[in-house]
VORO-491332 format. One record per residue: z, y, x of N, C-alpha, C in turn; residue in one letter. Coordinates in pm, whole numbers, plus 50000, padded with zeros to 5 digits. Example, Ala and Ser with C-alpha at 12.3 -4.5 7.8 and 13.67 -1.06 7.14 Angstrom:
% residues 2
507804943151319507804955051230507804967051320A/507084977551285507144989451367507875000351290S/
***
This chain:
% residues 221
506797266474012506917271173874506617286073868X/505807289973772505457303973754506107309373626X/506467322073632506967329173514506547343773524X/506557350473409506277364673409507567372773407X/507617382473496508607393073487507947404573409X/508737412673345508177423973270508877436773312X/508097447673313508647460873342508267470373229X/509237477873178508957486373061508077498373095X/507267501972996506487514373000506947522672881X/507187535372901507727543372792507027556672778X/507187562272659506787575972632508057584272639X/508217591872747509447599372770509687609772660X/508627615872611508797626972518509177622372378X/508837609972344509277604572214510437594972231X/510867593172356511977584172389511747570272331X/510537565072350510187552172290509587542672393X/509887529972377509287519372457507927516172398X/506867517672478505527515572424504887502572468X/505357496972582504747484672628505477478772747X/504977467272791505487460872912504307457173000X/504497458573131503547452673225504077439073266X/503227428873261503617415473303503277413573450X/504227407873525504087405973669504437391473701X/503447383573739503687369373760504427366973892X/505367357673888506167354274006506257339074017X/506447334174139506567319874166507987316774213X/508567306074158509907301974198509797291874311X/510387295374425510267286774543511477289174633X/512057278374681513187279574773514327287974714X/514587285674586515717291774516515577306874494X/514337312074498514187326174465512767328574412X/512607339974345511317343774290510577352574390X/509277350274404508497358374497507077360174445X/506357369574504504957371574471504127359774517X/503257354274433502347343674479501447348974590X/501167340474687500307344574798498857345874756X/498447337574661497047337874616497027336974464X/496817348274398496837348574252495697340274193X/494567339774262493417332574209493597317474216X/494607312974292494877298674299495657293774177X/496177302974099496917299073978495897295773868X/495907283773814494907280173713494897289873595X/493707292973547493567302273435494367297373315X/494277284273285494977278873169496477281073179X/497017279673300498457281473319498847296173300X/498047305273355498337319573338498287323573192X/497277318873122497097322672983498187316672895X/498547304072920499617297772844500927305472861X/501237309172985502447316973011502377330672945X/501207336672948501037349872888501297349272737X/500777338972672500997337372529502477335672497X/503147326972573504567324672549505377337272572X/505027344572678505727356872708505497367272599X/504237368272555503897377972452504627375172322X/504747362572287505457359172162506947362072173X/507487361572294508907364672312509197379572303X/508257387872347508537402272354507657410572262X/506647404272201505627411672130506107420372016X/507117415971945507597423671831508307436471873X/508647437572002509397449172050508487460672094X/507227457772121506347467672182504967467572118X/504207478172148502847478972095501797473172186X/502147471472317501127466472409501757458372521X/500937449472578501327441572694500207442572796X/500557446472919499567448273025499537436073117X/498337432773163498087420673239497147424173353X/497487420473476496697424373593495637414073630X/494447419173660493357410873714492667418573825X/492277411473932491387418074028489957417573971X/489047424074039487697425373984486977411973971X/487197403174064486537389974055487057382273934X/488367382773911488927376173793488437382773666X/488317396073671487937403773552486547400073501X/485627396773592484257393573550484057378673527X/485107370773542485007356273524484927352873375X/483847346473329483697343573185484817334873129X/485317325273210486407316773162487667324973136X/487977334073226489137342773207488947351673085X/487747357273070487477366172957487657358872824X/487097346772814487227339072690488687336072659X/489447332672763490857329372742491657341472695X/491397353072755492157365072719491757370472582X/490507368672545490087372472409490837363872308X/491047351072341491837342372255493287346972246X/493837351572358495207356772358495307368972268X/494337378172279494387390172196494367386872047X/493547377172009493517373171868494867367571824X/495517360271913496767353571878497947363271870X/497957373671953499117382671957498917395371874X/497737397271816497477408871732498587410171626X/499097422271599498577435571633499027441371766X/499787433671845500117438371980498817439172060X/498637450072133497407452172209497547446772351X/496537439472394496467434572531495707444872615X/496317449072725495677458572817495477451572951X/494247451172998493967445273129493927456373232X/494817455473331494817464873442493947459173553X/492867466073584491937461273686492377466673821X/492767457473909493267461174041492137460674143X/492457464974264491457465374370491927456974488X/491047448274538491297440574658490077441474749X/490267438574876489177440074973487957431874935X/488167419474890487037410774858486347414574727X/486957423874650486347428174525485057436074547X/484797439774672483577447274702482337439074671X/482507425974657481377417274621480997418674474X/481867424874395481587426974252480827440174237X/479677439574173478867451674158479377460374044X/478997472974046479377482173939478817477473805X/477587472173808476977467373683477757455573625X/478187446473710478997435173663480307439973601X/480927449473667482207454573621482047461573486X/481047469973474480837477373350480487467973235X/479677457873262479327448073159480577441073106X/481497437673196482727430973154483637440373076X/483707453073118484497462873044484027463472899X/482737464472881482187465372745482457452772666X/482427441272733482677428472666484127427772616X/485057431572703486467431172663486757440972549X/486287453172562486597463272460485947459772326X/484807453072331484147448572208485047439072131X/485887431672202486767421872140488207426972126X/488367440172131489667446072099490657446572213X/490227443772335491107444172452490907457472524X/492007464272555491917476772628491827474172778X/491197483672849491017482372993491617494573062X/492347491873171493007502373248492547501573393X/492247513073453491937513673596493237516273671X/493637506773751494937507473819494827515273950X/495927521573989496067527974121494997538374150X/494697546774051493687557174076494197566774183X/493257571174268493607580174376494127573274500X/494287559974494494797552274607493717542574656X/493757539374784492807529674837491377534074809X/490597524574754489197527674722488987532774582X/490057534474506489927538874367489867554074357X/488897559774425488677574174419487957577774290X/487937590474259487257594974138485777590974141X/485117593274254483687590274262483407575374244X/484337566774288484087552374281484307546574142X/485097553374059485367547973924484827556873812X/484157567773848483677577273747482807570373642X/482007560773684481097554073590481837546173483X/483097542673508483887534973412484597543673309X/484847556173344485757564573265485367566173117X/484067566873083483737568072940484007555372859X/484297544172927484367531372858485757525072858X/486677530372939488007524472947488997532472863X/490247527772858491247533872771492387540572847X/492557536872974493757541173045493497541973195X/494197551073262494257551073408495717551273449X/496017544673563497397543973612497467550173752X/498467558573770498677565473897499957560173958X/499887554574079501037548174142501617557174250X/502747563574219503367572374318503827564674441X/504187551874423504667544174537503567542074642X/502317541874599501227540474696501147552674788X/501377564374731501327576574811502507577074908X/503637571574866504787571174957504487561775075X/503947549975044503697540175150502627544975247X/501727553575198500677559175283501107572375346X/502357576375322502907589075373502077600875327X/501707600475200500927611275138501727617975026X/503047618175041503887623874935503507638274900X/503057645675001502737659674978501547661474884X/500777650774863499587651674777499867647774632X/501067642574605501337636974472501147647174361X/501687659074375501607668974267500167672774239X/499407676174343498007679974322497187668474264X/497457656274311496727644674259497067642074111X/498337643674076498717641873936498027652273847X/497967664473893497287674973815495807671673799X/495207666773908493777663273901493537651973802X/494337641173812494097629673724494487632573580X/495387641973559495677646273422494447653073360X/493757661273438492527667573390491467657073357X/491367647073444490407636173421490757628873291X/492027625673274492467618473153492187626773029X/492447639673035492187648372919490697649072890X/489887649972994488427650972976487847638772908X/488357626872947487787614372895488667608172784X/489687615572741490577610872635491217597472670X/491787596972790492427584972840493937586572842X/494627575472833496077575272853496337574673004X/497177583673054497537583773196498977578973208X/499147567473273500477561873296500847563973443X/501997570173466502467572473603503527561973635X/503257554073736504217543673775504817546873912X/505917539973941506597542374067507607553674060X/507997557573939509017567973924510387562273959X/511037568074058512277562174109513487571374104X/513287584374090514407593674098514397603473981X/515547609873960515657620173857514737631973888X/514537634774018513667645774058512217642774019X/511787630274038510427626473998510277626473847X/511317622373778511307622773632511137637073583X/511837646373645511727660573607510337665973641X/509787661573754508437665773791507437661973683X/507547649873633506617645373529506847652873399X/508097656673371508367665473257507617678573274X/507737684473393507127697573420505597696873410X/505037685273445503577683773441503077678973305X/504007677173211503667673173074502957659573073X/503577649773143503037636273151504027626673084X/503747622072964504737614272889504847599572927X/503737593172969503727578672985504147574773126X/505217566673135505837564173265506297549873281X/506437546273409506897532873446507517533973584X/508607526873608509217527273740510667523173737X/511257521473854512637516973866513607526573797X/513257539373788514147549073723514357545473576X/513377538973515513457535373373513767520573351X/513547512273452513827498073437513087489773539X/513807480973607513177472173705512557459973635X/511577453573697511027441273640512127430773623X/512097424073509513097413473485512427401373422X/513027389773446512467377173403512517375673251X/511417370973194511397367373053511797352673041X/512887349972975513347336072959512617329872841X/511917318972870511167311972766511967300472709X/511737297572583512427286472520511927273372578X/
***
């Protein structure tokens, strides 16, 4: 059995809840866990759950974020299904967070850009996830920046890579990028009061992390 957990995203400076990120989990052996293979979950099942989840929480927020790897992102069946979801949940905005996986290297830049334009044409926002981490360097995603709506910076990735000392400089860099391209910059992985204060000092309003709320199960009727 699959269900979506949700984690709040907020604007700290207006003290407002702006959206939720949906995180799919599988119930097995009396506990919830990450699915081993996200692409093995049928598109119809993911979309049906997304609709039900959106209807349960949609009136509370302006946006709902949904993760896809690059191969899923360029899949026409997935695109058609998510465009249908956006029509159904409007005026709540659907944001697709494009993640990076090793096998995504088979997806060309042209394929990715074509899909970005297709989604945005139908009112769906696109977010580049985990900028500055892994292969999501500035040079590798620069071609997307004029066409997307959001970038996400994951502080937890820098911790796991033992690059904590780079977080401040990287945040300053990606803030400049976001300002240049008029993008929303969401900082995730905020876990402590010290990190919360750091983001205050850097004038970064959009945040997500355990400090503001852990992912929790959406109970469906």
